[in-house]
C-alpha positions as CSV (number, residue, x, y, z in Angstrom):
1,M,44.5,131.1,93.1
2,E,43.1,127.7,94.5
3,K,43.6,124.6,92.6
4,S,40.9,123.2,90.7
5,I,40.4,119.5,91.4
6,E,41.8,118.1,88.1
7,S,44.8,119.8,88.7
8,I,44.5,118.5,93.0
9,W,43.9,115.2,91.3
10,K,47.0,115.2,89.1
11,D,49.4,116.3,91.7
12,G,48.1,114.4,94.3
13,F,46.0,111.3,93.4
14,L,48.2,109.8,91.2
15,Q,51.6,111.1,93.0
16,N,51.5,109.9,96.2
17,E,54.6,111.2,97.2
18,A,52.7,115.1,96.6
19,L,51.8,117.0,99.9
20,V,48.3,117.2,98.7
21,A,47.8,113.4,98.4
22,P,46.9,112.5,101.6
23,K,43.8,114.8,101.5
24,L,42.5,113.5,98.3
25,N,43.5,110.0,98.5
26,D,41.9,110.0,102.0
27,L,38.7,111.2,100.5
28,Y,38.4,108.8,97.9
29,N,39.7,105.6,100.1
30,K,36.8,106.9,102.1
31,K,34.2,106.9,99.8
32,S,35.7,103.5,98.5
33,I,35.9,101.7,101.7
34,D,32.2,103.1,102.3
35,I,30.5,101.8,99.4
36,V,32.3,98.3,99.9
37,E,31.6,98.0,103.3
38,K,28.0,98.6,103.1
39,F,27.6,96.2,100.4
40,R,29.7,93.6,102.4
41,K,27.1,93.8,105.4
42,M,24.2,93.6,103.2
43,Y,25.3,90.8,101.3
44,K,26.3,89.1,104.8
45,I,22.9,89.9,105.9
46,N,21.2,88.6,102.8
47,I,23.2,84.9,103.4
48,I,21.7,85.0,107.4
49,G,18.5,85.9,106.3
50,I,18.2,83.2,103.1
51,A,19.6,80.6,106.1
52,L,17.2,81.4,108.6
53,F,14.3,81.2,105.9
54,A,15.4,77.9,105.1
55,C,15.1,76.4,108.4
56,I,11.7,78.0,109.6
57,L,10.1,76.7,105.4
58,L,10.8,73.2,106.2
59,P,9.1,72.7,109.1
60,V,6.2,74.9,108.2
61,A,6.0,73.2,104.6
62,T,5.4,70.1,106.5
63,I,2.9,71.1,108.7
64,S,1.3,72.4,105.8
65,K,1.0,69.5,104.3
66,L,3.8,70.4,101.5
67,P,6.7,68.3,102.4
68,Y,7.7,68.1,99.2
69,M,7.6,71.7,98.3
70,G,9.6,72.2,101.6
71,I,12.4,69.6,101.3
72,L,12.7,71.0,97.4
73,M,13.1,74.5,98.6
74,F,15.3,73.6,101.5
75,V,17.8,71.9,98.7
76,L,17.9,75.2,96.6
77,F,18.2,77.5,99.6
78,V,21.1,75.6,100.7
79,T,22.5,75.5,96.8
80,L,22.4,79.5,97.5
81,I,24.1,79.8,100.6
82,S,26.9,77.9,99.2
83,F,27.3,79.8,95.8
84,A,26.8,83.1,98.0
85,I,29.6,81.8,100.7
86,R,32.1,81.9,97.9
87,F,31.4,84.9,95.9
88,K,31.7,86.4,99.6
89,R,35.1,85.1,100.4
90,K,36.3,85.9,96.8
91,L,34.7,89.6,98.2
92,N,36.5,89.6,101.4
93,A,39.8,88.3,99.5
94,I,39.7,92.4,98.0
95,T,42.8,94.1,99.3
96,K,42.1,97.8,100.8
97,N,46.2,98.1,100.0
98,A,45.8,99.3,96.6
99,N,44.5,102.9,95.9
100,S,41.0,103.9,96.1
101,Y,40.7,103.7,92.5
102,E,42.3,99.7,92.1
103,Y,40.2,98.6,95.1
104,L,36.9,100.0,93.6
105,K,37.6,98.5,90.0
106,S,38.6,95.1,91.7
107,F,35.0,95.3,93.5
108,E,33.4,96.4,90.1
109,G,34.8,93.3,88.5
110,W,33.4,91.3,91.5
111,T,29.8,92.8,91.3
112,K,30.0,91.7,87.3
113,E,31.1,88.5,87.7
114,M,28.4,88.3,90.8
115,T,25.8,89.7,88.4
116,T,26.7,87.6,85.8
117,F,26.5,84.3,87.6
118,N,23.2,85.6,89.4
119,A,21.7,85.5,86.0
120,K,22.8,82.3,84.3
121,F,21.8,80.6,87.7
122,S,18.3,82.5,87.6
123,T,17.2,80.8,84.4
124,Y,17.6,77.6,86.6
125,L,16.3,78.9,89.7
126,Y,12.8,80.3,88.3
127,P,11.9,77.1,87.0
128,Y,13.0,75.2,89.8
129,V,10.9,77.3,92.3
130,F,7.7,76.8,89.9
131,I,8.0,72.8,89.4
132,S,8.9,72.6,93.3
133,M,5.4,74.2,93.9
134,V,3.4,72.2,91.5
135,L,5.3,68.7,92.9
136,G,4.6,70.0,96.6
137,F,0.6,71.0,95.6
138,W,0.1,67.6,93.3
139,F,2.0,65.0,95.8
140,G,0.7,66.9,99.2
141,S,1.9,65.5,102.3
142,F,3.3,61.8,103.4
143,G,1.2,58.7,103.2
144,E,-2.1,60.6,102.6
145,D,-4.4,61.0,99.3
146,V,-2.6,62.4,96.4
147,P,-4.2,65.5,95.8
148,G,-3.0,65.5,91.9
149,N,-4.8,62.7,91.4
150,N,-7.9,63.7,92.6
151,F,-7.5,66.6,90.7
152,V,-7.5,64.7,87.6
153,A,-10.6,62.6,88.8
154,W,-12.2,66.1,88.7
155,L,-11.2,67.2,85.1
156,L,-12.4,63.4,84.0
157,E,-15.5,63.8,85.1
158,S,-15.7,67.0,83.5
159,Y,-14.3,66.5,80.1
160,P,-14.1,62.6,80.4
161,N,-12.8,62.4,76.4
162,M,-9.5,64.5,78.0
163,F,-6.0,62.7,76.3
164,L,-3.8,61.9,79.4
165,V,0.0,60.9,79.4
166,A,1.2,58.9,81.9
167,G,-2.2,59.4,83.8
168,I,-2.2,63.5,83.7
169,P,-4.3,65.4,81.0
170,L,-2.0,66.6,78.2
171,V,-3.4,70.3,78.7
172,L,-1.7,70.0,81.8
173,W,1.6,68.6,80.6
174,I,1.4,71.7,78.3
175,L,0.9,74.6,80.8
176,L,3.6,73.0,82.8
177,V,6.3,73.1,79.9
178,I,5.2,76.3,78.6
179,I,5.5,78.1,82.0
180,T,9.0,76.2,82.8
181,L,10.4,77.8,79.6
182,L,9.0,81.4,79.7
183,L,10.3,81.4,83.0
184,A,13.8,80.3,82.3
185,F,13.5,82.6,78.8
186,F,12.7,85.6,81.6
187,G,14.7,84.3,84.7
188,G,17.7,86.3,84.0
189,R,15.8,89.4,83.6
190,I,13.8,88.7,86.7
191,G,17.1,88.2,88.4
192,E,18.9,91.1,87.1
193,W,15.6,93.2,88.7
194,D,15.8,91.5,91.7
195,L,19.6,92.3,92.3
196,K,18.6,95.7,91.4
197,I,16.0,95.8,94.3
198,G,18.2,94.7,96.7
199,Y,21.4,96.6,95.8
200,G,21.0,99.1,93.1
201,R,21.4,102.3,95.1
202,I,25.0,100.9,95.8
203,L,25.8,99.7,93.1
204,K,25.0,103.0,91.3
205,R,26.8,105.2,94.2
206,L,29.8,102.3,92.6
207,D,29.7,104.2,89.5
208,I,29.3,107.4,90.5
209,L,32.4,107.0,92.0
210,L,34.3,105.4,89.0
211,S,33.0,107.6,86.6
212,D,34.4,110.9,88.5
213,M,37.5,109.5,89.4
214,E,38.2,108.0,85.0
215,E,37.0,111.5,84.1
216,L,39.8,113.0,86.2
217,R,42.4,110.8,85.4
218,R,41.6,111.7,81.5
219,N,41.4,115.3,82.3
220,T,45.6,115.2,83.6
């Protein structure tokens, strides 16, 4: 009678000396390496993409008479790249010398650390993006009329009794604060959703493979 996968696991995967071990070890090693390598490639491509976008955004924003937004967004992308490179180094440090289960658990630990950081960072990222856009449209281009001042003048013509704070209608300050707080509150969830779009399929494969391994370990 052929051996069940549970008995193969018991005799093979957990005991490297067993005769059946190489076949099962090779199967899980290939799957493990495949998942991690695909993630590494996607992560590297994303870093390169952010860098290229940052380099393109700054001149395009300047030409479009939105230099302030371009500068602020460029600073943001450089910051994102620096954090991404740090995480990439940690990912590359995960050793393949361990068995496939330990290798995947190390990778899972890295993904959880990266996801947690991304959620926290996103609470600041999206408000920053919003404020950068507001400042970009408000101040316009270097050395030219400030569009924000023209907008305030237009509002005061229609609503001359508007209460001003630092020369800006209070209602605009209130809207700015409300939208910023909402983006900060939902930023973590938006960040998680963004990660699922980019890496959800690979992370799901990781969960399934680890679940299979752990079930086999429990049944031995």
